[in-house]
C-alpha positions as a printed NumPy array, in Angstrom:
array([[ -6.227, -10.911,  -7.555],
       [ -3.567,  -8.432,  -6.47 ],
       [ -5.827,  -5.365,  -6.424],
       [ -8.586,  -6.981,  -4.296],
       [ -5.89 ,  -8.382,  -1.995],
       [ -4.311,  -4.961,  -1.512],
       [ -7.714,  -3.375,  -0.969],
       [ -8.625,  -5.941,   1.689],
       [ -5.157,  -5.654,   3.227],
       [ -5.425,  -1.88 ,   3.459],
       [ -8.911,  -1.884,   4.965],
       [ -8.107,  -4.616,   7.489],
       [ -4.835,  -2.935,   8.464],
       [ -6.635,   0.339,   9.052],
       [ -9.336,  -1.312,  11.178],
       [ -6.894,  -3.33 ,  13.285],
       [ -4.48 ,  -0.441,  13.784],
       [ -7.198,   2.054,  14.634],
       [ -8.037,   0.301,  17.9  ],
       [ -4.391,   0.245,  18.933],
       [ -3.779,   3.84 ,  17.927],
       [ -6.5  ,   5.002,  20.308],
       [ -4.84 ,   3.174,  23.215],
       [ -1.388,   4.412,  22.282],
       [ -2.6  ,   7.99 ,  21.812],
       [ -4.019,   7.799,  25.328],
       [ -0.545,   6.925,  26.612],
       [  0.945,   9.993,  24.947],
       [ -1.821,  12.474,  25.717],
       [ -3.051,  11.499,  29.173],
       [ -0.144,   9.558,  30.687],
       [  2.742,  11.679,  29.43 ],
       [  4.699,   8.863,  27.799],
       [  7.297,   9.904,  25.212],
       [  5.99 ,   9.633,  21.647],
       [  9.11 ,   7.769,  20.483],
       [  8.503,   5.015,  23.026],
       [  4.872,   4.704,  21.993],
       [  5.916,   4.644,  18.331],
       [  8.335,   1.798,  19.023],
       [  5.626,  -0.158,  20.869],
       [  3.36 ,   0.34 ,  17.863],
       [  6.057,  -0.81 ,  15.419],
       [  6.626,  -3.933,  17.497],
       [  2.91 ,  -4.729,  17.255],
       [  2.816,  -4.647,  13.436],
       [  4.115,  -8.241,  12.921],
       [  1.358,  -9.532,  15.2  ],
       [ -1.188,  -7.7  ,  13.069],
       [  0.329,  -9.147,   9.884],
       [ -0.207, -12.641,  11.25 ],
       [ -3.921, -11.909,  11.483],
       [ -4.363,  -9.69 ,   8.438],
       [ -2.467, -11.54 ,   5.684],
       [ -4.53 , -14.77 ,   5.624],
       [ -7.846, -12.936,   5.775],
       [ -6.783, -10.43 ,   3.116],
       [ -5.667, -13.265,   0.846],
       [ -8.993, -15.04 ,   1.294],
       [-10.976, -11.876,   0.592],
       [ -8.805, -11.117,  -2.445],
       [ -9.382, -14.563,  -3.954],
       [-13.12 , -14.41 ,  -3.274],
       [-13.413, -10.956,  -4.849],
       [-11.281, -11.88 ,  -7.862],
       [-13.121, -15.102,  -8.626],
       [-16.46 , -13.468,  -7.894],
       [-15.67 , -10.844, -10.5  ],
       [-14.54 , -13.496, -12.988],
       [-17.753, -15.408, -12.401],
       [-19.957, -12.313, -12.649],
       [-18.41 , -11.399, -16.007],
       [-18.751, -15.015, -17.23 ],
       [-15.012, -15.175, -17.787],
       [-14.717, -18.522, -16.03 ],
       [-17.253, -19.888, -18.5  ],
       [-15.287, -18.366, -21.388],
       [-12.099, -19.985, -20.11 ],
       [-13.84 , -23.367, -19.876],
       [-15.329, -23.   , -23.37 ],
       [-11.887, -22.07 , -24.681],
       [-10.655, -25.511, -23.67 ],
       [ -8.7  , -24.544, -20.594],
       [ -9.432, -26.658, -17.539],
       [-10.564, -24.698, -14.511],
       [ -7.933, -26.602, -12.515],
       [ -5.305, -24.541, -14.323],
       [ -6.712, -21.443, -12.641],
       [ -5.898, -22.969,  -9.28 ],
       [ -2.186, -23.603,  -9.928],
       [ -1.079, -19.969,  -9.378],
       [ -3.327, -19.723,  -6.335],
       [ -1.833, -22.858,  -4.825],
       [  1.666, -21.541,  -5.429],
       [  0.828, -18.212,  -3.806],
       [ -0.843, -20.091,  -0.948],
       [  2.244, -22.224,  -0.311],
       [  4.526, -19.185,  -0.357],
       [  2.189, -17.267,   1.957],
       [  1.959, -20.256,   4.297],
       [  5.736, -20.521,   4.549],
       [  6.08 , -16.791,   5.122],
       [  3.419, -16.855,   7.828],
       [  5.055, -19.884,   9.445],
       [  8.341, -17.997,   9.718],
       [  6.489, -14.915,  10.94 ],
       [  4.619, -16.854,  13.626],
       [  7.575, -19.029,  14.615],
       [ 10.388, -16.493,  14.744],
       [  9.358, -12.881,  14.286],
       [  6.22 , -12.596,  16.42 ],
       [  7.705, -14.192,  19.58 ],
       [ 10.722, -11.899,  19.331],
       [  8.663,  -8.742,  18.834],
       [  6.244,  -9.819,  21.578],
       [  9.164, -10.273,  23.981],
       [ 10.647,  -6.91 ,  23.042],
       [  7.266,  -5.215,  23.408],
       [  6.695,  -6.71 ,  26.87 ],
       [ 10.226,  -5.742,  27.904],
       [  9.609,  -2.196,  26.72 ],
       [  6.27 ,  -2.028,  28.565],
       [  7.921,  -3.368,  31.735],
       [ 10.62 ,  -0.699,  31.512],
       [  7.929,   1.894,  30.87 ],
       [  6.074,   0.714,  33.983],
       [  9.172,   1.042,  36.145],
       [  9.98 ,   4.501,  34.757],
       [  6.414,   5.834,  34.799],
       [  4.047,   3.703,  36.949],
       [  1.082,   5.945,  36.154],
       [  1.383,   5.06 ,  32.47 ],
       [  0.164,   1.514,  32.966]])
């Protein structure tokens, strides 16, 4: 499940970040904003992206992993071997609980802080360089 999760995480991260990189590159190239400031704005946006990407990547990873197990008839082999299919769910539930707690902390503490810092930085950028916004 880890490999499909990482694959989905990488693809989704690339897609989500690509749209923001175009906007931020416009600030550097056309508006004359310092690249360090734009880099900091981008870094402050990463936790927001993680809040969107992690649940979807986990879902895609589980679907791909169990789809592969089903396609290779390994789920059937596990059932024939006397192992209940419920036992396959125990690690997934544990990972789901841990991911849920991590995302709760991310959404409750980290994202509001980074959002505030990002808005403060954009406000300072607007006062220093009004043409940038």
